[in-house]
C-alpha positions in Angstrom: 154.7 -69.5 83.2 156.4 -70.4 79.9 158.9 -67.8 78.5 160.7 -67.7 75.2 163.8 -65.7 75.0 165.1 -64.4 71.6 168.9 -64.0 72.2 170.7 -66.2 74.7 173.4 -63.7 75.9 174.3 -62.5 79.4 171.1 -60.7 80.2 168.8 -63.7 79.2 171.1 -66.0 81.2 170.7 -63.8 84.2 167.0 -63.6 84.0 166.5 -67.3 83.5 169.1 -68.0 86.3 167.2 -65.6 88.6 163.8 -67.3 87.9 165.2 -70.7 88.3 166.8 -69.7 91.6 163.3 -68.6 92.6 161.8 -72.0 91.8 161.0 -72.0 88.1 162.0 -75.2 86.1 164.4 -74.9 83.3 161.8 -76.8 81.0 159.5 -73.7 81.3 162.0 -71.6 79.2 162.9 -71.7 75.6 165.8 -69.7 73.9 166.2 -68.8 70.3 170.1 -68.7 69.9 171.8 -69.3 66.6 175.2 -69.5 67.9 176.2 -73.3 68.6 178.8 -72.5 71.3 176.3 -70.4 73.2 173.7 -73.1 72.8 176.0 -75.7 74.4 176.7 -73.3 77.4 172.9 -72.7 77.9 172.1 -76.4 77.7 174.8 -77.2 80.2 173.8 -74.5 82.7 169.9 -75.2 82.4 169.4 -78.8 81.7 166.0 -79.3 80.1 165.6 -75.9 78.6 164.4 -75.7 75.0 166.9 -74.4 72.5 166.0 -73.2 69.0 168.2 -71.9 66.1 165.5 -69.8 64.6 162.3 -68.0 65.8 159.8 -70.6 64.6 156.1 -71.1 65.5 157.4 -73.9 67.7 159.7 -71.8 69.6 156.7 -69.4 70.6 153.9 -72.0 70.9 152.3 -71.6 74.3 154.5 -68.8 75.4 153.1 -66.5 78.1 155.8 -63.9 77.3 158.5 -63.3 74.9 161.6 -61.6 75.7 163.7 -59.8 73.0 167.2 -59.8 74.3 169.1 -59.0 71.2 171.4 -56.0 70.5 169.6 -52.9 69.1 171.3 -53.3 65.6 169.7 -56.9 65.5 166.3 -55.9 66.6 164.6 -55.2 63.4 165.6 -58.5 61.9 164.8 -60.5 65.1 161.3 -58.7 65.3 160.4 -59.5 61.6 161.3 -63.1 62.1 158.9 -63.1 65.0 156.1 -61.2 63.4 154.4 -64.2 61.7 154.1 -66.1 65.0 153.6 -63.4 67.9 149.9 -62.6 67.5 148.8 -65.1 70.2 151.6 -64.2 72.6 150.2 -62.2 75.5 153.3 -59.9 76.0 156.5 -59.0 74.4 159.3 -57.6 76.6 162.2 -55.8 75.0 165.5 -55.1 76.8 167.4 -53.7 73.8 168.5 -50.1 74.5 167.1 -47.3 72.3 164.6 -49.6 70.5 161.2 -47.6 70.9 157.9 -49.5 71.3 156.4 -47.9 68.3 159.3 -49.0 66.0 159.2 -52.5 67.5 155.4 -52.7 67.0 156.0 -51.7 63.3 158.6 -54.5 62.8 156.3 -57.0 64.6 153.5 -56.4 62.0 151.4 -54.2 64.3 151.8 -56.0 67.5 151.3 -53.5 70.3 151.4 -55.4 73.8 155.0 -54.3 74.3 156.9 -53.7 77.6 160.1 -51.8 77.2 162.8 -52.3 79.8 166.2 -50.8 80.5 168.2 -52.9 82.8 171.8 -52.5 83.9 174.8 -54.8 84.2 174.4 -55.6 88.0 171.5 -57.8 86.8 174.2 -60.3 86.0 174.6 -60.8 89.8 170.9 -60.4 90.7 171.6 -56.8 92.0 170.3 -54.9 88.9 167.7 -52.2 88.5 165.5 -51.9 85.5 163.5 -48.9 84.2 160.2 -50.2 82.6 157.6 -48.7 80.4 154.3 -50.1 79.1 151.6 -48.4 76.9 148.0 -48.5 77.6 147.8 -51.6 75.3 149.3 -53.6 78.1 146.9 -54.6 80.9 147.6 -55.1 84.6 148.2 -58.8 84.3 150.7 -58.1 81.5 152.5 -55.7 83.6 152.8 -58.0 86.5 153.9 -60.8 84.4 156.7 -58.6 82.9 157.7 -57.4 86.4 157.9 -61.0 87.6 160.5 -61.9 84.9 162.5 -58.6 85.3 162.6 -58.7 89.1 164.4 -62.0 88.8 167.6 -59.9 88.3 166.9 -57.0 90.7 164.6 -54.1 91.3 162.1 -52.6 88.9 161.0 -49.0 88.5 158.0 -48.1 86.3 158.1 -44.8 84.2 155.0 -43.1 83.0 156.5 -41.9 79.7 158.7 -43.9 77.4 161.0 -40.9 76.8 162.0 -41.2 80.4 163.8 -44.5 79.5 166.4 -42.3 78.0 166.9 -40.6 81.5 167.0 -44.1 83.1 169.6 -45.0 80.5 171.8 -42.1 81.5 171.5 -42.6 85.2 171.3 -46.3 85.9 171.9 -48.0 82.5 175.3 -46.2 82.1 175.6 -45.8 86.0 177.7 -48.8 86.7 180.4 -47.4 84.5 180.5 -44.1 86.5 180.9 -46.1 89.7 183.7 -48.1 88.3 185.3 -44.9 87.1 185.4 -43.6 90.6 186.6 -46.9 92.0 189.5 -46.6 89.6 190.2 -43.1 91.1 190.1 -44.4 94.7 192.4 -47.3 93.8 194.9 -45.1 91.9 195.0 -42.6 94.8 195.7 -45.4 97.3 198.5 -46.8 95.1 200.0 -43.3 94.6 200.0 -42.9 98.4 202.0 -46.0 98.8 199.4 -48.6 99.8 199.9 -52.2 98.5 197.8 -53.1 95.4 195.6 -55.6 97.2 194.9 -53.3 100.1 194.2 -50.3 97.6 191.4 -52.3 95.9 190.1 -53.8 99.1 189.8 -50.3 100.6 188.2 -48.8 97.5 185.6 -51.5 97.1 184.6 -51.7 100.8 184.3 -47.9 100.9 181.8 -47.8 98.1 179.9 -50.9 99.4 179.7 -49.6 102.9 178.7 -46.0 102.0 175.8 -47.4 99.9 174.7 -49.7 102.7 174.8 -46.6 105.1 172.9 -44.5 102.7 170.2 -47.2 102.2 169.8 -47.6 106.0 169.5 -43.8 106.6 166.5 -41.5 106.2 168.8 -38.7 105.4 169.7 -37.8 101.8 173.2 -38.1 100.5 173.8 -34.3 101.0 173.2 -34.6 104.8 175.3 -37.8 105.0 178.2 -36.0 103.2 177.9 -33.1 105.7 178.0 -35.5 108.6 181.4 -36.9 107.4 182.8 -33.3 106.5 184.1 -31.8 109.7 185.1 -28.2 109.5 188.9 -27.8 109.1 189.3 -31.7 108.6 190.6 -34.0 106.1 187.3 -34.6 104.3 186.6 -30.8 103.9 190.0 -30.5 102.2 189.3 -33.2 99.8 185.7 -32.0 98.9 187.2 -28.6 98.4 189.3 -29.9 95.7 186.3 -31.6 94.0 184.3 -28.5 94.3 187.1 -26.3 92.9 187.1 -28.4 89.8 183.2 -28.6 89.5 183.3 -32.4 89.7 179.7 -32.6 90.8 178.5 -30.3 87.9 180.7 -32.2 85.4 179.2 -35.5 86.6 175.6 -34.3 86.2 176.6 -33.0 82.6 178.0 -36.5 81.9 174.8 -38.2 82.9 172.8 -35.9 80.8 175.1 -36.4 77.8 174.5 -40.2 78.2 170.7 -39.6 78.2 171.0 -37.4 75.1 172.9 -40.1 73.3 170.2 -42.6 74.1 167.6 -40.3 72.5 169.9 -40.0 69.4 170.3 -43.7 69.2 166.5 -44.1 69.3 166.0 -41.6 66.6 168.5 -43.4 64.3 166.8 -46.8 64.9 163.5 -45.1 64.2 164.8 -44.3 60.7 165.3 -48.0 59.9 162.1 -48.5 58.1 
């Protein structure tokens, strides 16, 4: 499998690193990366990888798949640079938030074999989850190839409608920030209650990690697991009561829906960039 990445930032590095860890050779990858400092980092980490400053015919020659890993505001320029050379590439995967496949196809000069993916930052440590959409123009082999690359950084969830990627963005794309937000709260409370800083962080992190492991190992849903911890008249019931009194869960749901709505707005704005 030969893959060309356009953009050599963190997400591209995570995917290449995951694929190499699974047995791929660095020479099977090429990266279009204009920044010299980043080129040096990539060459040092992946000896033998092909590095290009621009998206030339040589950068795409023989590629089984191209991954567009640039920021949304740079996507139009990157796609237009690819357009003269992309026709023979079987599949193009985009991991740029908000860039819809129809707009990308337009910038690529009518190329339509596009898989759109929405990963999240735990992909940087191989623990991500990526929402993925592909139109009918992508066949089963193309989907499988895209999944093989994306699964190098974690799990993959396919959605049937591209609009659902906005929901994925609100839930899992922005989700790590929500987790960090609650981790901040646990740590702050521990400090306020007099625990040493090192212990406060250790307790907060281990509590989240352990609760997730327990949830994943159980057939019960989170509402059942919560009830099992919440003894009547006990400490947890008192704490949950404070959260309920302030509508924390409802506010949290509203926050996720707001993030999803913002993803839709960003897509609308990029679509106007004709």
